[in-house]
C-alpha positions as CSV (number, residue, x, y, z in Angstrom):
1,M,110.6,101.4,77.7
2,S,110.1,104.0,80.4
3,S,106.8,105.8,80.5
4,R,106.7,109.3,79.0
5,F,103.2,110.1,80.2
6,S,102.9,113.5,81.9
7,G,104.1,113.9,85.4
8,A,100.6,114.6,86.6
9,L,99.7,111.0,85.6
10,Q,102.7,109.4,87.2
11,I,103.1,111.2,90.5
12,T,99.9,110.6,92.4
13,N,100.6,107.8,94.9
14,L,101.8,105.4,92.3
15,D,104.5,102.8,92.1
16,D,105.4,100.3,89.4
17,F,103.9,97.4,91.3
18,I,100.4,96.3,90.3
19,T,98.5,93.5,92.1
20,P,96.5,92.5,89.0
21,S,94.0,90.1,90.5
22,Q,93.0,92.6,93.2
23,E,93.4,96.1,91.7
24,C,93.1,95.8,88.0
25,I,89.7,95.8,86.3
26,K,91.0,93.1,84.0
27,P,92.3,90.5,86.5
28,V,94.6,87.8,85.6
29,E,92.7,84.5,85.3
30,I,94.6,81.7,87.1
31,Q,93.8,78.3,85.6
32,K,93.4,75.6,88.2
33,T,95.5,72.5,87.6
34,L,95.6,69.0,89.0
35,T,99.4,68.8,88.9
36,K,101.2,68.7,92.3
37,T,104.5,70.3,91.1
38,G,105.2,73.7,89.8
39,A,105.2,74.4,86.1
40,K,108.4,75.1,84.2
41,I,108.4,78.1,81.9
42,I,110.9,78.6,79.1
43,I,111.6,81.8,77.3
44,Q,111.9,81.3,73.6
45,E,114.2,83.1,71.2
46,D,111.4,85.4,70.0
47,G,110.6,86.4,73.6
48,A,107.5,84.2,73.9
49,Y,106.9,82.2,77.1
50,T,106.3,78.4,76.9
51,E,105.0,76.3,79.8
52,L,106.2,72.7,80.1
53,G,103.7,70.4,81.7
54,E,104.2,67.0,83.4
55,S,104.0,65.2,80.1
56,K,106.8,67.5,78.7
57,S,104.3,69.0,76.2
58,A,104.9,72.6,75.5
59,E,102.1,75.2,75.7
60,K,102.6,78.8,74.5
61,L,101.4,81.3,77.1
62,Q,99.3,84.2,76.1
63,K,100.2,87.7,77.1
64,V,97.8,89.8,79.2
65,A,96.8,92.8,77.2
66,I,95.4,95.9,78.9
67,T,94.1,98.7,76.7
68,L,94.1,102.4,77.4
69,A,90.4,102.3,77.8
70,D,90.8,99.8,80.6
71,C,93.3,102.0,82.3
72,L,91.0,105.0,82.1
73,A,88.2,103.0,83.7
74,C,90.4,102.1,86.6
75,S,90.8,104.0,89.9
76,G,94.6,104.0,89.6
77,C,96.6,105.6,86.8
78,I,99.2,104.9,84.2
79,T,102.4,103.5,85.6
80,S,105.7,102.6,84.0
81,A,105.1,98.9,84.7
82,E,106.1,96.9,81.7
83,S,103.2,94.5,82.3
84,V,100.8,97.2,81.1
85,L,100.6,96.7,77.3
86,V,99.3,99.6,75.4
87,T,97.4,98.4,72.4
88,Q,95.9,100.2,69.4
89,Q,97.9,103.3,70.1
90,S,101.3,102.5,68.8
91,H,103.3,103.1,65.6
92,E,103.4,99.3,65.1
93,E,99.6,99.3,65.0
94,L,99.6,102.2,62.5
95,L,102.0,100.4,60.2
96,R,99.9,97.2,60.5
97,V,96.8,99.2,59.3
98,F,98.8,100.6,56.4
99,D,99.9,97.1,55.4
100,A,96.4,95.7,55.8
101,N,95.1,98.5,53.5
102,R,97.7,97.6,50.8
103,N,96.8,93.9,51.0
104,H,93.1,94.7,50.7
105,G,93.8,96.7,47.6
106,Q,95.9,93.9,46.0
107,N,93.4,91.2,46.8
108,G,90.5,93.3,45.4
109,K,88.7,93.6,48.7
110,V,87.9,97.3,48.3
111,G,85.1,97.1,50.8
112,D,87.4,96.2,53.7
113,R,89.8,99.0,52.9
114,K,90.0,102.0,55.3
115,F,90.2,105.6,54.1
116,I,93.2,106.8,56.2
117,V,93.3,110.5,57.3
118,V,96.3,112.0,59.1
119,S,95.9,115.2,61.0
120,L,99.1,117.2,62.0
121,S,99.2,119.5,65.0
122,V,101.6,122.4,65.1
123,Q,103.7,121.4,68.2
124,P,105.2,118.1,66.8
125,I,105.8,119.9,63.4
126,L,108.0,122.4,65.2
127,S,109.7,119.7,67.2
128,L,110.5,117.6,64.1
129,A,111.5,120.8,62.2
130,E,114.0,121.7,64.9
131,H,115.4,118.1,65.1
132,Y,115.9,117.8,61.3
133,K,116.9,121.5,60.8
134,L,114.0,122.3,58.6
135,Q,111.6,125.3,58.3
136,P,108.1,124.6,59.8
137,E,106.4,124.8,56.4
138,E,109.0,122.5,54.9
139,A,108.7,120.0,57.7
140,A,104.9,119.9,57.4
141,R,105.0,119.2,53.7
142,K,107.7,116.5,54.2
143,L,105.5,114.9,56.9
144,A,102.7,114.9,54.4
145,G,105.0,113.2,51.8
146,Y,106.0,110.6,54.4
147,F,102.4,109.7,55.3
148,Y,101.4,109.6,51.7
149,E,104.2,107.2,51.0
150,L,103.0,105.0,53.8
151,G,99.5,104.9,52.2
152,A,97.6,107.8,53.7
153,D,94.7,109.0,51.6
154,T,94.5,112.5,53.1
155,V,96.9,114.6,55.2
156,L,95.4,117.7,57.0
157,D,96.6,120.4,59.3
158,M,94.6,121.2,62.5
159,T,94.2,125.0,62.3
160,A,90.4,124.8,61.9
161,A,90.1,122.6,65.0
162,D,92.4,124.9,67.0
163,D,90.3,127.9,66.1
164,F,87.0,126.1,66.9
165,V,88.4,125.3,70.3
166,L,89.4,128.9,71.0
167,L,86.0,130.3,69.9
168,E,83.9,127.6,71.8
169,T,86.0,128.1,74.9
170,A,85.7,131.8,74.8
171,K,81.9,131.7,74.4
172,E,81.7,129.2,77.2
173,F,83.8,131.5,79.5
174,V,81.5,134.5,78.7
175,E,78.4,132.4,79.6
176,R,80.1,131.2,82.8
177,Y,81.1,134.7,83.8
178,K,77.5,135.9,83.4
179,S,76.2,132.9,85.4
180,A,78.6,133.7,88.2
181,Q,77.4,137.3,88.3
182,D,73.9,135.9,88.7
183,G,75.0,133.9,91.7
184,I,75.3,130.4,90.2
185,Q,78.0,128.5,92.1
186,N,81.1,126.7,90.7
187,Q,81.2,128.6,87.5
188,L,84.6,130.4,88.0
189,P,87.5,130.0,87.7
190,M,87.0,128.2,84.4
191,L,89.9,125.8,83.9
192,S,91.1,124.8,80.5
193,S,90.4,121.2,79.3
194,S,92.7,120.7,76.3
195,C,95.5,118.9,78.3
196,P,94.4,115.2,78.8
197,G,97.1,114.7,81.5
198,W,95.5,117.4,83.6
199,V,92.0,116.2,83.0
200,C,92.8,112.6,83.9
201,Y,94.6,113.7,87.1
202,A,91.6,115.9,88.0
203,E,89.1,113.0,87.4
204,K,91.0,110.5,89.5
205,T,92.5,112.7,92.2
206,H,90.0,115.5,92.9
207,G,86.8,114.2,91.3
208,N,83.6,116.1,91.6
209,F,85.2,118.9,93.6
210,I,87.3,120.1,90.6
211,L,85.3,118.9,87.6
212,P,82.6,121.6,87.6
213,Y,85.3,124.2,87.0
214,I,86.8,122.5,84.0
215,S,85.7,123.7,80.5
216,V,83.5,121.3,78.7
217,T,84.9,122.2,75.2
218,K,86.7,119.4,73.5
219,S,90.4,119.6,72.8
220,P,91.6,120.3,69.2
221,Q,92.4,116.7,68.7
222,Q,88.9,115.6,69.5
223,I,87.2,118.4,67.6
224,M,89.4,117.4,64.6
225,G,88.1,113.9,65.1
226,S,84.5,115.1,64.9
227,I,85.3,117.1,61.7
228,V,87.0,114.2,60.0
229,K,84.6,111.4,61.0
230,Y,81.3,113.3,60.6
231,H,81.9,116.0,58.0
232,L,84.9,115.0,55.8
233,A,83.6,111.5,55.7
234,E,80.3,112.7,54.4
235,M,82.1,114.9,51.8
236,K,84.1,111.9,50.6
237,G,81.1,109.6,50.6
238,F,82.2,107.4,53.5
239,A,80.6,106.2,56.7
240,P,82.4,107.3,59.9
241,E,83.5,103.7,60.6
242,Q,85.2,103.5,57.1
243,I,87.6,106.3,58.1
244,Y,90.8,105.5,60.0
245,H,91.9,108.8,61.7
246,V,95.5,109.3,62.8
247,T,96.7,112.4,64.7
248,L,100.3,113.5,65.2
249,M,100.6,114.9,68.7
250,P,103.3,116.2,71.2
251,C,102.1,114.1,74.1
252,Y,101.5,110.5,75.1
253,D,98.5,111.5,77.2
254,K,96.7,112.3,73.9
255,K,96.5,108.5,73.5
256,L,94.5,108.4,76.8
257,E,92.2,111.1,75.5
258,A,91.5,109.3,72.2
259,S,90.7,106.2,74.1
260,R,88.0,107.7,76.3
261,Q,84.5,106.2,76.0
262,D,83.1,109.7,75.6
263,F,84.7,109.8,72.1
264,Y,83.5,106.4,71.0
265,N,80.4,106.0,68.9
266,S,78.9,102.7,70.0
267,L,76.3,102.8,67.2
268,K,78.9,103.1,64.5
269,E,81.6,101.2,66.5
270,T,84.2,103.9,65.8
271,R,86.3,106.4,67.7
272,D,86.8,110.0,66.7
273,V,90.6,109.4,66.7
274,D,91.7,105.8,66.0
275,C,95.4,106.2,66.5
276,V,97.7,108.8,68.1
277,I,101.3,109.0,67.0
278,T,103.8,111.2,68.8
279,S,106.9,113.1,67.7
280,I,109.2,110.6,69.3
281,E,107.4,107.7,67.7
282,L,107.5,109.3,64.3
283,Q,111.3,109.9,64.7
284,Q,111.5,106.2,65.5
285,M,109.5,105.2,62.4
286,L,111.9,107.3,60.3
287,S,114.9,105.8,62.0
288,E,113.7,102.2,61.4
289,R,113.1,103.1,57.8
290,G,116.6,104.5,57.6
291,T,115.5,107.8,55.9
292,P,115.6,111.1,57.8
293,L,112.7,113.5,57.4
294,D,114.9,116.0,55.5
295,E,115.3,113.4,52.7
296,I,111.6,112.8,52.2
297,S,109.9,114.4,49.2
298,E,107.4,117.2,50.0
299,R,103.7,116.8,49.3
300,D,100.8,119.3,49.7
301,I,98.6,119.2,52.7
302,E,95.0,118.9,51.5
303,R,92.6,121.8,52.0
304,P,89.2,120.1,51.6
305,F,87.3,123.1,53.3
306,G,89.2,125.8,51.4
307,L,91.7,128.4,52.6
308,Y,91.6,129.9,56.2
309,H,92.4,133.3,54.9
310,E,92.7,134.5,51.3
311,Q,96.0,136.4,52.0
312,C,97.7,133.5,53.8
313,D,98.6,130.2,52.1
314,N,100.6,128.8,55.0
315,V,99.7,125.4,56.6
316,V,101.7,125.9,59.8
317,L,100.0,128.7,61.7
318,G,100.2,129.9,65.3
319,H,98.1,132.0,67.7
320,R,98.9,134.9,69.9
321,G,100.1,133.7,73.2
322,L,102.1,130.6,74.3
323,G,102.8,127.6,72.2
324,S,100.2,125.4,73.9
325,G,97.6,127.2,71.7
326,G,97.2,130.7,73.1
327,Y,94.0,129.9,75.1
328,A,94.5,132.5,77.9
329,D,95.4,135.3,75.5
330,F,92.5,134.8,73.1
331,I,89.9,134.3,75.8
332,F,91.1,137.3,77.7
333,D,90.8,139.5,74.6
334,Y,87.4,138.0,73.7
335,A,86.0,138.5,77.2
336,A,87.3,142.1,77.4
337,R,85.4,142.9,74.2
338,N,82.2,141.0,74.8
339,L,81.8,141.6,78.6
340,F,83.3,145.1,79.1
341,Q,83.4,146.6,75.5
342,Q,87.2,147.1,75.7
343,S,88.8,146.5,72.3
344,G,92.5,146.3,71.6
345,V,93.6,145.7,75.2
346,T,97.2,145.1,75.8
347,I,97.7,141.6,77.3
348,E,100.8,141.2,79.4
349,F,101.3,138.0,81.3
350,R,104.0,138.4,84.0
351,N,105.8,135.6,85.9
352,L,104.8,135.0,89.5
353,R,106.5,132.2,91.5
354,N,108.2,130.8,88.4
355,P,108.1,131.1,84.6
356,D,105.4,128.4,84.5
357,F,103.0,130.5,86.7
358,Q,101.9,133.7,84.9
359,E,99.2,136.2,85.5
360,A,97.4,139.0,83.5
361,V,94.9,141.5,84.8
362,L,92.4,143.8,83.2
363,E,91.5,146.9,85.3
364,R,89.2,149.8,84.8
365,D,89.2,152.8,87.3
366,G,91.3,150.7,89.7
367,I,88.8,147.8,89.7
368,V,89.9,144.4,88.5
369,L,87.6,143.2,85.7
370,L,89.5,140.1,84.6
371,R,92.3,138.1,86.3
372,F,93.8,135.3,84.1
373,A,96.6,132.8,84.8
374,I,98.7,130.3,82.9
375,T,99.7,127.3,85.0
376,N,102.1,124.7,83.6
377,G,103.6,121.8,85.4
378,F,102.4,119.6,88.3
379,R,103.8,121.7,91.1
380,N,101.8,124.7,90.0
381,I,98.7,122.6,89.4
382,Q,98.9,121.5,93.0
383,N,99.1,125.1,94.2
384,L,96.1,126.0,92.0
385,V,94.0,123.1,93.4
386,Q,94.9,124.1,97.0
387,K,93.8,127.7,96.4
388,L,90.5,126.4,95.0
389,K,90.0,124.2,98.1
390,K,90.7,127.1,100.4
391,R,88.5,129.4,98.3
392,K,91.4,131.7,97.8
393,C,91.6,131.5,94.0
394,L,91.0,134.9,92.6
395,Y,91.3,134.0,88.9
396,H,88.5,134.0,86.4
397,Y,90.3,131.7,83.9
398,V,93.3,129.5,84.1
399,E,95.1,127.8,81.2
400,V,96.4,124.5,82.7
401,M,99.0,122.2,81.1
402,A,100.5,119.3,82.8
403,C,104.0,119.6,81.2
404,P,106.4,122.4,82.4
405,A,106.7,125.0,79.6
406,G,103.5,123.6,78.1
407,C,102.8,121.6,75.0
408,L,106.0,122.5,73.1
409,N,107.8,120.6,75.9
410,G,105.3,117.7,75.8
411,G,106.4,114.4,77.1
412,A,106.5,112.9,73.6
413,Q,108.4,115.8,71.9
414,I,111.9,114.9,70.6
415,R,114.4,115.2,73.4
416,P,117.1,117.9,73.2
417,Q,120.6,117.2,71.8
418,N,124.0,118.7,72.2
419,D,123.7,119.2,76.0
420,L,120.7,121.5,75.5
421,Q,118.3,121.5,78.5
422,P,114.6,120.7,77.9
423,R,113.5,124.2,79.0
424,E,116.1,125.8,76.7
425,L,114.7,123.7,73.8
426,A,111.1,124.6,74.8
427,L,112.0,128.3,74.8
428,K,113.7,127.9,71.4
429,L,110.5,126.3,70.0
430,E,108.4,129.0,71.6
431,T,110.4,131.7,69.7
432,V,109.8,129.8,66.4
433,Y,106.1,129.5,67.3
434,R,105.8,133.3,67.9
435,Q,107.3,133.9,64.5
436,L,104.7,131.8,62.7
437,P,101.9,133.6,60.8
438,Q,99.1,134.1,63.3
439,C,95.6,132.9,62.7
440,D,92.6,134.9,64.0
441,P,89.8,132.4,64.8
442,E,87.1,135.1,64.3
443,K,88.3,135.8,60.8
444,N,88.9,132.2,59.8
445,E,86.8,131.6,56.6
446,V,86.8,127.8,57.0
447,V,85.4,128.1,60.5
448,R,82.7,130.5,59.3
449,R,81.7,128.1,56.5
450,L,81.6,125.0,58.7
451,Y,79.5,126.8,61.4
452,K,77.0,127.7,58.7
453,S,76.9,124.8,56.3
454,W,77.7,121.8,58.5
455,L,76.7,122.8,62.0
456,G,73.7,125.0,61.3
457,G,74.9,127.9,63.4
458,E,77.2,128.6,66.3
459,H,74.7,127.7,69.0
460,S,73.0,124.7,67.3
461,D,72.5,121.4,69.0
462,K,74.9,119.9,66.5
463,S,77.7,122.2,67.4
464,L,77.2,121.4,71.1
465,A,77.2,117.6,70.4
466,F,80.3,117.7,68.3
467,F,82.3,120.3,70.2
468,H,81.5,119.7,73.9
469,T,82.0,116.7,76.2
470,Q,81.8,115.8,79.9
471,Y,84.0,114.5,82.7
472,H,83.6,111.8,85.3
473,E,84.8,111.3,88.8
474,I,86.7,108.0,89.1
475,K,86.6,106.8,92.7
476,K,89.4,104.9,94.4
477,M,88.7,101.3,95.0
478,D,90.2,100.2,98.3
479,T,91.1,96.5,98.6
480,A,93.0,94.9,101.4
481,L,96.0,94.0,99.3
482,A,96.2,97.6,97.9
483,I,96.6,99.2,101.4
484,K,100.1,100.5,102.0
485,W,100.7,99.6,105.7
């Protein structure tokens, strides 16, 4: 299967050849043998490899398994080499967990059973709704029905996590802006951090030069992981390690993000997100089952923390701005109000070089107060980095996404049909996203309650621990066999 990781992860001096014993952090162990002749290897009907020794005895060979955590610790990056086996982040693994849960229940081993929580993000909901010709709300409830049929205990939407990210990022920007005015270096431009493809590229390619500019606020997926493992678990009477948390995402790079050591609790031996399933993988699961999504019975999505807004009962909500989450729009408006006391500003992003590079400016008396940009796609990311290196970047904040057209066109979204081009499909989904009921993070009742009852305030140590993270430079390891002559 070809890799669908973001272009930013695949394009940086990579090819499909890996010299395992020299470059990989998990080298292939070569067993020494006393035989003088080469071994004969036979491929079995099930695809297994068997080695025949001199005595004609057959020995089944073990596959080399490399996890996403291993790849993240390496100085290279994800390639499309079939020898890299991604474990613990596949729909096969998810189905195995569901089966194991059912077996534990039948055998009476309740203590070994996992409490399975599934969190649905808006972009794959829209992708699946478009593919199966459903309304977004209908698609979300049918997805809930499907996961409950598989054995999920709770299915949630991610609006609370989306809103937490917007609020935390906006507050972080205001603090950085004030620090920059006080002369502290490397505060601006602040670059968004919700795209794991972009973050992984920055860590491995530009390292400590670029990392100080990247927001330290977690992505919605990881904030949802904190909410599920450390608040919902407590509400339900479980320890974090008893929860198995699954997220439905538009991007394969989210698997990389969930596998980061920063999001692993070594004391509890659990990750904030245990398994990431993408739109394409879910479509494959439905296809293997032989039942399309439109034939699945609808179920309610649970609201364990209450309604977001009393007047809105929808579970599929959007935000003002582009379908990646509306970061630039919300932070622009928040900063205008909290830094310059300008309310109700009109935010108009205009295209510059291409539709994936947009800019918005706030002026007062001819003086530029704020200059924001939206940068999607690797070509525009490269231009942004070059401007930073030349100290010619004039922006205060940049929303950065590795995929052209942003998250609605994520690498794991369902591919277009009927000769429709990817950008045309992305624009179609963007139109649907803008028609969704919009959620205002500052008026979200669930967010207010969680800040007060669970976190102990917006600026508490607990909120910093659960909602912020850090990034690390990964230096290139030069070995003789890795040099391209």
